[in-house]
C-alpha positions, 0 to 999 in steps of 0.5 A, a space after each residue: 091283175 094290174 102291175 105291182 104299183 108299190 114304191 121302190 124300197 130304200 137301199 139297204 146299204 143307204 138307209 139315209 133314203 128311208 124318209 124319201 118318199 119316192 120309197 118305202 123301208 123294207 119291212 120283211 122277206 117271205 120265202 117258199 121252202 122247195 126249190 127256193 131256199 132247197 133245190 126243186 123236187 119235182 120228181 115228188 109231185 109225180 109220186 104223190 099223183 101216183 100214190 092218190 090216183 090223180 093226174 097232172 091237172 089235179 092240184 093234190 093239197 085240193 084233191 086231198 081235202 076233197 075227199 068225203 071223210 077225217 079219215 080218208 083225208 088224213 090217209 091221203 096226206 100221211 101217203 104224202 108225207 111219207 114221200 116227202 120224209 123220204 126226200 127229205 134226207 135228198 134235200 141240197 141248199 140253194 146257192 147263194 142261200 147261207 150268203 143271203 140270209 147272212 146279209 138279212 141277218 146283219 141288216 136286221 131284215 126279218 124272214 118268214 116262211 109260206 110253204 105248202 110243205 108240211 113241218 118236217 123238211 122244213 124244219 129239217 132243211 132250216 137245221 141242216 143248212 140254216 141253224 141259228 137263222 130265225 124265221 118266224 112265223 114259219 106258214 105251213 101246210 096245216 095253214 089254210 087255205 094255202 098258196 096261192 091264196 094270199 092269206 099266208 102271207 097276210 098272216 104273216 105280215 099281221 104278226 109283224 104288226 103290218 097293218 093300215 086302216 081299211 076303207 072298207 074292202 076285204 082282208 085280214 082284220 087285226 082285231 078279234 077272231 082274225 085266225 080262226 076266220 082265216 080257216 073260213 077263206 076258200 081258195 081262188 076266192 079274190 077276197 078274204 073277209 069284209 072290214 069297215 072303214 078304219 078297221 085294221 087290216 094286214 098290210 103286206 105291201 112293204 114285204 116280198 114274197 120270194 119263190 120259184 112257183 106259180 103259186 108262190 107268184 099268185 099270192 104274193 101279188 094278191 097279199 100285196 108284196 113284191 114278187 121276185 122268182 127263182 128262175 129254173 129251167 122249168 119255171 122259166 116261163 113265169 119270168 115274163 109273167 104279170 104277178 112276176 116282179 123281179 126275177 133272180 138266177 140265184 138267192 144270193 142275187 138279192 144282196 144287190 137289189 136289196 143293197 141298191 134299193 131296185 126292187 
């Protein structure tokens, strides 16, 4: 995939530069949850694969959705949820979490979530560490297709009214039954649905996707957003990945970046 060539965002600390044609206004920031808003709980994945009887090479959600009957899928999903429910009581906030969210709230920057977690761990984290800080929409596992497909990020963009006229390429339409069509998109497709020239489609180019995984970086890039990797000892190899625009060591490192228009 080609590098992200979108113009830099206007410095939030100097809004007069927002009129400069070489910069654009930041319209919102989307966050992953596990490993991004809270410290990684990667041990969960090994436990999930063990109860499902699959290998590390198998994608957990792909496996669940591939099971032949709805009952089998539901039973497998509940096994996963049990592991997540146990782990969520041990959630630890990422360093700089509250400071960054307070900054974004003070600057009036919208915040969304796009995660492969189910809703209980997400709600637990927000209630525990970020009560009163609004995230909307919150895209969880119930939304399909999941990351690395860009549909969740584009859904958030569209819900924020961020659209552009289509030139006939694939996209997420603004009109009609676009939400139900999202359910039909398949993981791994480069496109979503065909559009007609002039049709309004979701535009995530004024957004930032912050995450810690290749799924986050890939989904963000494919949606057209800028991507920020929260680096750790496990994901450090992604720092030089073609889908990663910026690397930070802790969440509040993003404040200087946004304040000074460095992304």
